[in-house]
C-alpha positions as CSV (number, residue, x, y, z in Angstrom):
1,M,144.0,252.4,-117.7
2,V,146.1,252.9,-114.9
3,T,144.8,252.2,-112.0
4,E,146.1,253.2,-108.1
5,L,147.0,250.2,-106.3
6,R,146.9,249.9,-102.4
7,F,148.3,246.9,-100.6
8,T,150.8,245.9,-97.9
9,L,153.8,244.5,-99.0
10,N,156.5,242.8,-96.9
11,G,154.6,244.8,-94.1
12,R,154.2,247.7,-95.5
13,A,151.4,250.0,-96.9
14,R,152.2,250.6,-100.6
15,S,150.6,252.5,-103.3
16,V,152.0,251.8,-106.7
17,R,149.9,252.9,-110.3
18,A,149.6,249.6,-112.7
19,D,148.2,249.3,-115.9
20,A,145.4,247.3,-116.2
21,G,146.4,244.2,-117.6
22,Q,150.2,243.9,-115.6
23,T,151.0,241.2,-113.3
24,L,152.0,240.9,-109.8
25,L,155.1,240.3,-111.1
26,D,155.6,243.1,-113.2
27,V,154.7,245.4,-110.4
28,L,156.9,243.6,-108.0
29,R,160.4,243.6,-110.6
30,G,159.5,246.7,-112.9
31,T,157.8,249.4,-110.7
32,L,159.2,248.1,-106.9
33,A,162.6,247.1,-108.1
34,L,162.1,244.1,-106.1
35,R,164.2,241.2,-107.9
36,G,164.2,238.5,-105.5
37,T,161.0,237.3,-107.3
38,R,161.8,235.7,-110.9
39,L,160.5,235.3,-114.1
40,G,160.7,231.2,-115.4
41,C,158.3,230.1,-117.3
42,G,156.0,233.2,-117.4
43,L,152.7,230.7,-117.2
44,G,152.8,230.0,-113.5
45,Q,154.0,226.5,-114.1
46,C,157.6,226.3,-112.6
47,G,156.8,228.1,-109.5
48,A,160.1,230.7,-109.8
49,C,157.8,234.0,-109.3
50,T,155.9,232.7,-105.8
51,V,155.3,234.9,-103.6
52,I,152.7,234.7,-100.5
53,V,149.6,236.7,-100.4
54,D,147.2,236.3,-97.7
55,G,149.0,233.2,-96.2
56,R,148.7,231.3,-99.9
57,A,151.6,230.4,-101.8
58,L,150.8,232.3,-105.3
59,T,152.4,232.5,-108.9
60,S,153.2,236.2,-109.3
61,C,153.3,235.9,-113.0
62,D,150.1,235.0,-114.0
63,L,148.3,237.0,-111.0
64,P,146.9,240.1,-112.5
65,A,148.1,243.4,-110.3
66,E,145.1,244.2,-109.4
67,A,144.1,240.5,-107.8
68,V,146.4,242.0,-104.5
69,A,144.5,245.6,-104.1
70,G,143.8,245.4,-100.1
71,R,145.7,242.2,-99.7
72,S,148.7,241.1,-98.1
73,V,151.6,240.3,-100.6
74,T,155.0,239.2,-98.9
75,T,158.1,238.5,-101.4
76,V,161.6,236.4,-100.3
77,E,163.1,240.0,-99.7
78,G,160.2,239.9,-96.8
79,L,161.3,236.8,-95.6
80,G,164.4,237.8,-93.3
81,T,167.6,239.9,-93.3
82,R,171.3,239.0,-93.9
83,A,171.2,239.9,-90.1
84,A,168.2,238.3,-88.8
85,P,167.1,235.3,-91.5
86,H,164.3,233.5,-91.7
87,R,164.9,229.8,-90.4
88,L,164.4,228.5,-94.3
89,Q,167.3,230.6,-95.0
90,T,169.5,229.6,-92.9
91,A,168.5,225.7,-93.8
92,F,168.7,226.1,-97.3
93,I,172.6,227.4,-96.6
94,E,173.4,225.2,-94.1
95,E,172.0,222.3,-96.3
96,Q,173.5,224.0,-99.9
97,A,170.0,224.1,-101.4
98,L,170.9,226.9,-103.9
99,Q,173.1,227.1,-107.1
100,C,172.1,228.9,-109.8
101,G,169.3,230.6,-107.9
102,C,166.7,230.6,-110.3
103,C,164.1,228.7,-108.3
104,T,165.0,229.7,-105.1
105,S,163.2,232.2,-103.9
106,G,159.9,231.0,-105.0
107,L,160.8,227.4,-103.6
108,L,162.0,229.5,-100.3
109,M,158.4,231.4,-100.5
110,R,156.1,228.1,-100.9
111,A,158.1,227.1,-98.5
112,A,157.5,229.7,-96.0
113,A,153.8,229.4,-97.0
114,L,153.6,225.1,-95.9
115,L,155.3,226.4,-92.7
116,E,153.0,228.5,-91.5
117,R,149.9,226.6,-91.9
118,N,151.6,223.4,-90.9
119,P,154.7,224.1,-88.8
120,H,155.4,220.3,-88.9
121,P,155.1,218.8,-92.2
122,S,155.9,215.4,-93.1
123,E,158.3,214.0,-95.7
124,A,155.2,213.2,-97.6
125,E,153.9,217.0,-97.4
126,I,156.9,218.6,-97.9
127,R,157.4,216.5,-101.3
128,A,153.7,217.4,-102.2
129,E,153.8,221.1,-101.8
130,L,157.1,221.6,-103.7
131,E,156.1,218.8,-106.2
132,R,155.4,221.4,-109.1
133,H,158.4,223.6,-108.6
134,L,161.3,222.9,-111.2
135,C,164.9,222.8,-110.6
136,R,167.0,222.3,-113.3
137,C,170.2,222.5,-111.3
138,G,169.1,218.9,-109.0
139,V,169.3,220.6,-105.4
140,H,166.1,219.3,-104.9
141,G,167.1,216.4,-102.5
142,R,168.9,219.3,-100.8
143,V,166.1,221.4,-100.6
144,L,163.7,219.0,-99.2
145,R,166.4,218.1,-96.2
146,A,166.3,222.1,-95.9
147,V,163.1,222.4,-95.3
148,A,162.7,219.6,-92.7
149,K,165.5,220.8,-91.0
150,A,163.7,224.5,-90.9
151,A,160.7,222.4,-89.8
152,Q,162.3,220.9,-86.8
């Protein structure tokens, strides 16, 4: 069954057709061609597909698309621009907190949600928030420094 899905995406009202059982990640990448949100494990465990829904960081690979009807969704494409990057994006570049890029957008989105609700988190709070994200490149220390820098 196909439904019309209306929601706010990166600050703009959107309307898309979605199949029953389709995930938000499927809609973002397949229907809307937003490739910043990555598929990692497909089980909601690695964090690569994290987006912000109504201020909360959620994994999009296990979130039914219809669950965002009437809600506000922010992807990494809505975080900042090349001309005006978000402070987290700037800090990630300055701290060289990215390597292969698979986990980067998810880390940015979870960190952005954290800074939105707690502008000055402690190191322990940053670690706890990003704990579930998997990064095989070994830049986790740099990511923690980047988030702390963005929180200053």
